[in-house]
Phi, psi and omega in degrees: 000329180301321180294320177294314180298320179291321176299318177299314180303312181299310181296323179291326175295318178293322177299312180299319177298310183301321180295338181273349184259143170284164178301321182291322176294316182299321184265357184300131175280115188256129177303321180302331180254028180055040178084001176271169182243166171300319179303322178295319179293318179296313178304316181300313179297314181300318182294326176295313177298322179297316178295325176297310182298313181289323179293329177304316181296327182268341182086002179228129179242128178225105183288347177286346185267035178291149179276340186053050184293110182297336179302322182281359175262344190232336188246105183295324181294317177296322180293317178298317179297319179295318180298318178297321177297320180293321177301316177295320179298320178295323177301329184273359177278136174266123176290155180093002181271140173274146175221168173253129173265121181255123182227160174215132174241022180254173182277354179237153180290337184290338185265079179252156175245136178253126185239133176292134180214189178219161177300320179299315181297319182287325173296316178299317178299314181297322177298309181296319178299315180297316180300320178302312180291326178296325178296320178293315179300319181300319178301315180295316181297312181297327184275316189259327183233063185297345178288343182284135180263125177242149175300155184308318185254027177299123178077016179248130180298145181297327177294325177292319178300315179297317180299315182295327177293323181280335185230069182297144178285128180258125179264000000 
């Protein structure tokens, strides 16, 4: 249950951020992000969670099969609806299920490797992947959109949060 709750937390933090941005802010190509937008990073995270939810039903997850849906890079309302749908989709996943992770590191789609995995492992991967992108998003928000309010630990790994609690910085 912890993995589902953490996935919800992550998606809800991204949802709250997205709700604070106008479509033009969300889609703005930022020099700080090498011409990418916050929307591109959010879309990327959403598509990974979407592939997990849909792949769960099929028993095969392949993160290379993203749609790169431009709507989720530019339209905050569509993105918010998709995030809410993903939270519900995660609720419908049964933990303890085995899945196959299909990957390719070759130049052709035909050369895939199938790896035994589990829903728990893939949820954990999605959480860590999302946090990584959230850290990048946080840099952009703090620099370009300082009016936006983010939670204290937005984009910070849970292991880092625990470490910082045990080892506070003394000034």
